[in-house]
N, C-alpha and C positions, 0 to 999 in steps of 0.2 A: 466274443465277450460283451455283456453290458455292464458298466462299471455303475458302483453302488452308486444311486442319486441320477444316474444318466438314464439318457430315454434311448440314443441310438448305438448301436452293436459296434465294434471293432474288433479288428484282424492284427492292430499294432503288435502284440507280444506274439504273434505267429512269424516275424522276423528273427527274432532269439533263436527259434525253432531253424528257423533255415539257414542263419549263418552258421549254426553249429552243425548243420548238416553238411553244407560248404565247406569249411575247413577239416570235416571229417574225409573227404572226397578229396579234399587239397593238398592233405598232407602228404610232405615229400618220402616219409619213409615208407618203402614199402609198395606194393602193387594196390593202387588205389580201385582195381577192379577186386581185389579180395576183402575188402574191407566189407564189414555187416554194418547193412544200413537200418535204422530203426523203422517198421511198420508204426502209420499214423492213419486212424479211421474213426469216424464217426456216422454212427445211423439212427438217424431218427424214430418215432412210431409210424411214420408214414414212410418208412424206406422203400416198402414193396410197391407206391402208388404215387411218391412224388414226380409229377410230370418234369420233364426235362426244360433246362431253362434255354432259351432261342438264343439267346445273345451269347451263349456259350458254344464255341468250337473246338468240340472233343477232339482229342487226337487219333489218327489215322491209327489201325491196327495193323500196320506192315511192320510185320515181325523184325524182317533187315531192316527198319529205320528207326526201332523204337528203343528208346533209352532208359536206363533203372530208375529216373527221377519221374518219369510217366505214371509210375505206382504213385504219386503225391499229388494229381491233377484229380482236384475236386474231392479229395479224401476226406473233409471235412463238410460236405453240404449237406450231408442226413441220406443222401438215395441209393439205393444199391442198381447198377445197371447191367440188368438181364442180359442185353442185345448184345452189349462188349463180352460179358462171359459165356454167352452165344460163342463169338465170336472167336473168342479165345480158344474153345475148345476146337473148333474146324480148323484153326492154324496149325493145334498142338496134331491134329486127327491128319493134314498135308504132310505133316513134317516126318511123323511116324510112317505115313505111304512111300516117302520118297526115301528116306533112310532105313526102312525095314524094321524099327524098332519105336519103343514110346522113349521120349524123353524123360531125364530126371526132374525135370519142372512138372511135369505131366503127371510123375507117378506120385509126386508130392501133393498134386492138390488132389488127384484120386484117391487118395489114402485118405487122405484128409475129412473130404466130403464121406464115404463112405464109412467113418471111422463117428459119426454125428449122426448118422442115416440108418434109425434100426430095422432090420431087415433088408437092407442095402445089400447086392451081390457087386454090381457094376455102375459105372458110369461112363458114359462114351457118347461122339458125336455121329447121331444119323445123319449120313448124306442124303437120303431121300426124304428124310424127315424135314433136315435143314435144319435140325434142333437136338439140344441133351435128350439123352435117355437115358434112365435110371432102369437098372435091371433089380426086381427086386423076385428073389426064389425062382429064377430064370423067366421072370414075365418080365418085358419091356413095358416101361412109362415115360411118357413123353412129358418134357419137365412142365409143359403148361397143362398139361391132364393133372398134374400131382394136385394134391389139398393144400391150404394156404399155409398150413403151418409147415407143410414137406416143403414148400416153393421158398417159403422165409427163411429157414434152416440152410438146404443146400446152396440159397443166395448168398448168406451172409458169412457160409464157413468159404464156401468157394472163393469170394472176393477177397477175404483175407489171404487164402492160401496164395492165391494168385499175386496179390502185393506181395507177399512173402519169396516169392519165387522170384517177379522181377526185380525186385531191390536186392537180394542177396542169390543171385544164380549160381554164386560157387558153391553154393551149401549144399546145391543139390537135392538128394531123395529128403535130407534132413531142411530142407527150408521153411517149412512150416514150423518144424519142432523148436529149432532155433533161432529164429529171426525173433528180433526183441520188438518191442515198440508198446504202446498205448491204446488202445480201442475202449470209445464210449458207446453202449448202446442202451437205448430210450426203450423201453419195455421188452425186455429180455422174451416176458413167455407171449410175446405177441402174437396168436395164431396155434398156439401150441396145444394139443391136449395133455388133461393133468398128467399121463403117464410120461410124457416126454418133458413135461415142463420138470419132471423129477431127476432128470436125467441128463436136462442139456448142460448145467452150470461144470459138471465132472467129464463132460465131452470138448467142453472147448479147453476143460484146465489140461485134458489129455493128450489134446492136437496142437494147441498153441501152448505149450508150459512157459515159454519164456515172454510172452505176451502180459501185459497188465489190462486187464477186464476192469472196466468202471461200469455198471448197469445199475439200471432203476428196474422195478417190479411193482405189480399190486398182489403177487400172487403166492399164496403162503404155502404152495407148494414147494418154489422155488426157493421162500425162505429157510424153509425147512432142511434143505440141501446143504446150505452155506457153512463152513466151517468157523470156530472162534474167532474174533475179530475182525471179519468178514462182511456185518451188516453194519451201517450206517441208518439208523430211522433218522429222519428228515427233521422228527419231533424231538432229538437231543433225549429221549427217554433212555434209559438204560437198558442194556439187550442181555438177556439171559442166555445158557448155553441153550442151542439149539437144537443139538442132536438127540435131544431124548425130550423132546415137546412135540405133542401131536398137533394137527392139522386146527383142531378146534381151541386149542390154549394160543396157537400164535394168532389165528384170527381175532382173539376176543383179546388178548393180553397186548401184541403190539399192534396191529390194527383197527380195534375198537371197535369189532361188529359185536353186535348186543346177539345172546342165541345163536351161534352159528352152529349150535348142532340140530336146530331146527329150519324149516322153512320160516321167513318173516311170516306169513299169513299166519301159521300156526300161532306163533309167540302172538301174535297179535287177538287170536282167538282166545289164548287163553286170559291175557290181559280182559276181554271183554266179559268172558265168562266171572272174574272174579270179582269185577265192577256189575254183573249183573245179579249176583248175591247179592251183594253189600246193598244194590238198590232195593232190592226184595225187602228185607230187612227196613228199610227205612222207610220205604213205602207202606208197609203193613202199620206203622205207627205214626205216619203223616195226616195232620187235618184232612177234614175231608177237600177243602179248597185247593190244596197241593197235591191229593191223590192223582187227580189226572194227567200233574207236570209229570209225576213220577212214570205215570205208564206212558207216554210218549218220549220221556227220557231212555225209558228200558227199549222201547222198539227201535228208537235210534243208535242205540250202542251196538244191539245186536244185528242188526237190519244186515252189516255188509256181509254175514255170514249165513244168510238164509237159503244157501246153496246148500249147507250141510245137512244131512237127515238127519244125524246123529245128534245134532245139536237143536235141531227143530224136536226131535223127538223128547231130549231133556228139557228142554226149556216148556213145552205144553203144559207139564201137572203144575210147573209155576204159576205158569198162568191163570189157570183153573184153582188155582189158591186166591189168589187176588180178588176171582171174580165172588168169592164164598168168605170175604173176609166178613164177619159180623158190624153190622151200623152200616156198612158202605152201599152207597148205589150201587145196584148191577152192573157191570160191564155189557154194554150194549156187542151182540156178535160181530166182527169184523166188517167193517166197508170196506169196497172196492176202492181204500188206498193204501200204498206201496207199507204206510208205517204201522197203523193198522191192521193189515195182513200178517205182518211180520209178528205181531206177539201172539 
């Protein structure tokens, strides 16, 4: 965090979380291995491409030597480590080959990913490709061939589920469902198609019901899926009931987007047309010495939309009326200058 008025970040408050977790493990009553630990994670808007820090030495993925607390390594640095996720699936593949069956933790992670992956049928490690493969309707798709939105979602969900399994192996198949914790996600809609944006909140809620998610978004599609009390606008404006609001109402009322029902250029064209008509009336009544100024203003106002043939056909009669105004010097034919040609 950066304290109010400060300039440097500090993680001093993280010591409190560390001490609480340490006490939880060290409590003498019962078996510490059966104590449920909280998942802590932060995913930045650059989570898919933030480079690794060379000064960090990441823990080895030797499953026989791993600690439950390894899930807290760099859990707040904002990055998703695809390589570690890939290697985790490799180790689970080897464990399944050795024992003859999938482990509970693997099933928990696989089920979590598939529930958040539309049309996903299976996820596994392909030994020949040396990477994770997702099966869509019996068609295998290598992880790095997925779309950015698919990769971002698979990585985030798999990372959270793996953390849940590592921290709470005693929960078995229910690790993702029962592990509590706090997860921060910047730009939840990152790379997601609007159809996927409309379901991602409920997907995460269903897969990780015990986690508290705190996310940011600029997507009206995600805002529309939130329940009462779940949206906090940063400008502190009051929040209406969202479940009966359309996308346009959300974009206009909550996000301050003018004319969300049409393209920005169309709205600009409408405004330009209104100004054009008003200036036509003013030009007709203007003194002779101001008449040419109005002609130039008309050209400048309508000029950016000259590529619209309907607009051109509509304004040509108006231009001719200006030429024929009684008592005016006739307008010359357009010279090869952009502003005059646009009249």
